[in-house]
C-alpha positions in Angstrom: -38.4 -59.8 -65.0 -35.5 -61.9 -66.1 -32.0 -61.7 -64.7 -29.0 -60.5 -66.7 -27.0 -63.4 -67.9 -23.8 -62.9 -69.9 -23.0 -66.0 -72.1 -19.3 -65.4 -72.0 -18.9 -65.0 -68.2 -16.8 -68.2 -68.0 -14.5 -66.9 -70.7 -14.2 -63.5 -68.8 -13.4 -65.3 -65.6 -10.8 -67.4 -67.4 -9.1 -64.4 -69.0 -9.1 -62.6 -65.7 -7.4 -65.5 -64.1 -4.8 -65.6 -66.9 -4.2 -61.9 -66.5 -3.6 -62.4 -62.7 -1.1 -65.2 -63.5 0.7 -62.9 -66.0 0.9 -60.2 -63.3 2.6 -62.7 -60.9 4.9 -63.8 -63.7 5.9 -60.2 -64.4 6.5 -59.6 -60.6 8.7 -62.7 -60.5 10.7 -61.7 -63.6 11.1 -58.1 -62.3 12.5 -59.5 -59.1 14.9 -61.8 -61.0 16.0 -58.9 -63.2 16.6 -56.6 -60.2 18.6 -59.4 -58.5 20.7 -59.9 -61.6 21.4 -56.1 -61.7 22.4 -56.1 -58.0 24.7 -59.1 -58.6 26.4 -57.3 -61.5 26.8 -54.1 -59.5 28.4 -56.1 -56.7 30.9 -57.6 -59.1 31.7 -54.2 -60.6 32.1 -52.8 -57.1 34.5 -55.6 -56.3 36.5 -54.9 -59.5 36.8 -51.2 -58.6 38.0 -52.2 -55.1 40.6 -54.6 -56.4 41.8 -52.0 -59.1 42.1 -49.4 -56.3 44.1 -51.7 -54.1 46.3 -52.6 -57.0 47.0 -49.0 -57.9 47.9 -48.2 -54.2 50.2 -51.2 -53.9 51.8 -50.3 -57.3 52.6 -46.9 -56.0 54.1 -48.4 -52.8 56.0 -51.0 -54.7 54.7 -54.3 -55.8 56.5 -57.5 -56.6 56.0 -59.3 -59.9 54.3 -62.2 -58.1 51.9 -60.0 -56.2 51.1 -58.1 -59.5 50.4 -61.4 -61.3 48.1 -62.6 -58.5 46.1 -59.3 -58.5 45.9 -59.3 -62.4 44.7 -63.0 -62.4 42.1 -62.1 -59.8 41.0 -59.1 -61.9 40.8 -61.3 -64.9 38.7 -63.7 -63.0 36.4 -60.9 -61.7 36.0 -59.5 -65.3 34.9 -63.0 -66.5 32.3 -63.1 -63.7 31.3 -59.6 -64.8 30.7 -60.7 -68.4 28.7 -63.7 -67.1 26.6 -61.4 -64.9 26.1 -59.0 -67.8 24.8 -62.0 -69.9 22.4 -62.9 -67.0 21.1 -59.3 -66.8 20.5 -59.3 -70.6 18.7 -62.7 -70.4 16.6 -61.5 -67.4 15.8 -58.3 -69.3 14.5 -60.4 -72.3 12.4 -62.5 -70.0 11.1 -59.4 -68.2 10.1 -57.9 -71.6 8.4 -61.1 -72.6 6.4 -61.3 -69.4 5.4 -57.6 -69.8 4.3 -58.3 -73.4 2.2 -61.4 -72.3 0.6 -59.3 -69.5 -0.4 -56.6 -72.0 -1.8 -59.2 -74.4 -3.8 -60.9 -71.7 -5.1 -57.6 -70.4 -6.2 -56.6 -73.9 -8.0 -60.0 -74.3 -9.8 -59.6 -70.9 -10.9 -56.0 -71.7 -12.3 -57.2 -75.1 -14.6 -59.6 -73.3 -15.4 -57.0 -70.6 -16.5 -54.6 -73.4 -18.7 -57.2 -74.8 -20.3 -57.7 -71.4 -20.9 -54.0 -70.9 -22.6 -53.8 -74.3 -24.7 -56.9 -73.5 -25.7 -55.3 -70.2 -26.7 -52.0 -72.0 -28.8 -54.0 -74.4 -30.4 -55.9 -71.5 -31.3 -52.6 -69.8 -32.8 -51.3 -73.1 -34.8 -54.4 -73.4 -36.1 -54.0 -69.8 -37.1 -50.4 -70.5 -38.9 -51.5 -73.7 -40.7 -54.2 -71.7 -41.6 -51.6 -69.0 -42.9 -49.1 -71.6 -45.0 -51.9 -73.2 -46.4 -52.8 -69.8 -47.2 -49.2 -69.0 -48.9 -48.8 -72.4 -51.0 -51.9 -71.9 -52.0 -50.8 -68.4 -52.9 -47.3 -69.9 -54.8 -48.9 -72.8 -56.7 -51.2 -70.4 -57.5 -48.2 -68.1 -58.8 -46.2 -71.0 -60.8 -49.1 -72.4 -62.4 -49.7 -68.9 -63.1 -46.0 -68.6 -64.9 -46.0 -72.0 -66.7 -49.2 -71.1 -67.8 -47.7 -67.8 -69.0 -44.5 -69.5 -71.2 -46.5 -71.9 -72.8 -48.5 -69.1 -73.6 -45.4 -67.2 -76.9 -43.7 -68.2 
C-alpha cells in the first residue's frame, strides 16, 4: 500500500508561511494605528485643557501678552493635531493594505489546501478500489480452488 503524497506540499507550506508573515504584519500595523490614535487623542486632550485654561483666565482677566502666548500655543497644538491626524490616516491606509494582503494570502493557501483535500479523497478512493480488486481476486481464487477440489474428489 503506497503512502499519500501531495505534489504541491511545498507550495502549501510556503503559502502557509506567507500567511503567518501577513498575520504578523497586520498585528504590527494594528499596533501602529492604535498608537497613532492614542497620540492624536492625547494632543486633542491637551488642546481641550489649554482652551479650558484660556477660558478661565479670560474670565478672570487676561493681559494681551498672556492671551498671545496661549493663542500661539493653541496654534502650535493644532498644527501638531493636524500632523497626528495625517499619521492616523496613513497608518489606517497601511492597516487596510496589510488586511487586504492577509486576506489574499489566506485565499491562496486555502486554494492549495482544497486541492490537497481533493487529492486525498482520490487517494482514498483508489485505495478502496485496490482493496476491492484484491478481495475479488481472493474470492475468485477461493472459488476456483473450491471448484478444482470438487473435481478432484470422487
